[in-house]
C-alpha positions, 0 to 999 in steps of 0.5 A: 528541521529534518535533514536527508543523509542519503538517498539510493536505489535499494533494489532494481529488477531489470526491465521489471516494475517494483511497488508497494513496499514496507520497511521495519526494524527488529529489536536486534537492529535487523532491517527488513524491506518487503515489496511487490516485484517482478511485474510488468507494471502497476497493474499485471498478473505477474506480481510476487512478494519479496523480502530483503534484510540488512544488519548494518543500518541499510549499508548492504542488503541481502538479495531479494527472496520470494515470499509469495508467488501465487498463481495470481498477482501478489500486491501491496506488501505490509510488514509488522514486527512483533516484540518477540521478533516475529515478522507478520506480513500482509498482502492481497491477491488480485484477479481483475483485468478490465481494459481501462486498467491495462490502459492505465498500466501503460500497455499501449505502443506501436508493437502491441496496438492493433485497431485504434481504441483496442487493447491487445493482451501480451502473449505472456498475459494470455499464457499467464491468465489461461494457466489460472484454474477455477481451483486457483480462484476459489483458493486465492480470491474468495472475495468477489466484488461486482462494480455497480454500473454507476461506478463504471459510468463515473470512471468513463466520465472522469477519463473523458474529462482528462482527454483520454479515450474511454477504456471502461468497456471490457475487452472480451479477451480478458477473462473476468468482468468482476473483481476477485480478491484475497486478503492474506497474512503470514508469519515468519519466526526466523527472520524471513527465511521461512514462512508459515501457511497464509491466513485469510484476513477480513481486511487489507491495506498497503502497510498492514497491521501494527502492534497494540499496547497489550502485545496483540495486533490491530489491522485497520483496512478495507473489506473487499465485499463491502467497501467499508473500512473495518477494524480487525484484531488478533491475539495470536500473532496473526494466526486468526483475525476477529472483526471488531468494528466499522469506521464511519466514513462520513467524508464529502468533496468540497462540491458535495459529491461522494468521497471515501476513505481508503488505504488506512494505517494505525499506530498506538501512541504512548498513552495507548490512544490509537491514531489512524489515518487514511487516503482521501479517495474522491476522483482521479485528478486534483490536488485536494488529497489531504489525509484524514484522521480518526482516533480511538481511546478504547483499543479500537472499539469506537472511533472519532469521526474522520477529520482532514489533516493539514497533510496533503498526500497519500497513502499514510504510514504511521510510526511511533518514534522512540521519543514518543512522537508520531511520524506520518510518511506519505507521497505526493502525486501532484507538484511538487512530486515526491515523498513527505515526512511529518511529526506530531508531538501531541499524539496526533492533535497537531502535525508540524507541516511547516517543518515536514521533509520532502524528497523529490521525484520527477514522475507521478508513478510513485509512492507508498512511503514507509519509515522505520527508526534505525536508531534514536533520531535516525530513520530509513524510508522506502518507497517506489519510483524510478531512479532514471528517466526510461526506467521502470520504478524500483525500490528506493531508500532514503536515510534521514535524521529528524 
């Protein structure tokens, strides 16, 4: 049975919000953690990508250093460590400020709230958004997605069912009514001190790409323009990407309504089989959030039909352990809240949910758990959640053995 060694706050930024981390361990034992920080909240225009490192198994860490600070919001920091020590990080840039997103982020209080039902942007938001030029958008958000009317209607109905004010209508003071995105990777050859120029990638997912048995990279993520989960590969450490396949998304809700998969991650098992998982995305409430799995026996060219696993939570981070097991790390936003860790000893044919480990939380704004192996059988996991009541989420760390 897995056993917790300790849990602590790895990084706090006073009065600021941290989210979407990933962690990895290099061949020389150096740990790297990346995250999106210096934020107002879950949705805002201020996010930056940060990196921290540790050379003593997580006992102490370097001060966070900025990797990305584009004119837009820099989100979802993935990390992949190549066998030669190259760091490959991924993230996406976002420009999308509908009123419901601001409401979701919690930006309503007595000092920033005018007419009932009306969201007022902060002066800092207005200043940041007005400083973004058309050239910035062309460079950093080349993918444009216009939500279909039925999607807006779905969100309005879901919010109403939850007893919330409908916040789907647009506030004219927010400058965009479409979603603009950029999917990026970049590399460091010196332990994160210097980074090369960003490369546009066809897909994006929170924890980024992973290494193939032949030393190349595989990146399973969502295309911005189509919404499909696609497979991209790179033979030059992420300097360029080629789309290889599109995954089937034949998933249905129990009530027969549409659902989709999102935020996937993939890992190579010892045999070379690729095991992938994704978040089950159907509505904004409920506990039916089991991870779905899909596999490939031919290097990612073809994949099995997605199928539900017994692991309830999202999104997945997959790790191949030194003894050949696979480890799934994920988070749970229904009771009991927290983060879970589950092993497979047969390359994903089954998962030992009866002995999965759980790290608790007191609030649902948490997640994106990722794990690395410090030494055989000893692990370090990072995730975001608040450490204390009335604080914003920070970067948390749990060390454990299993």
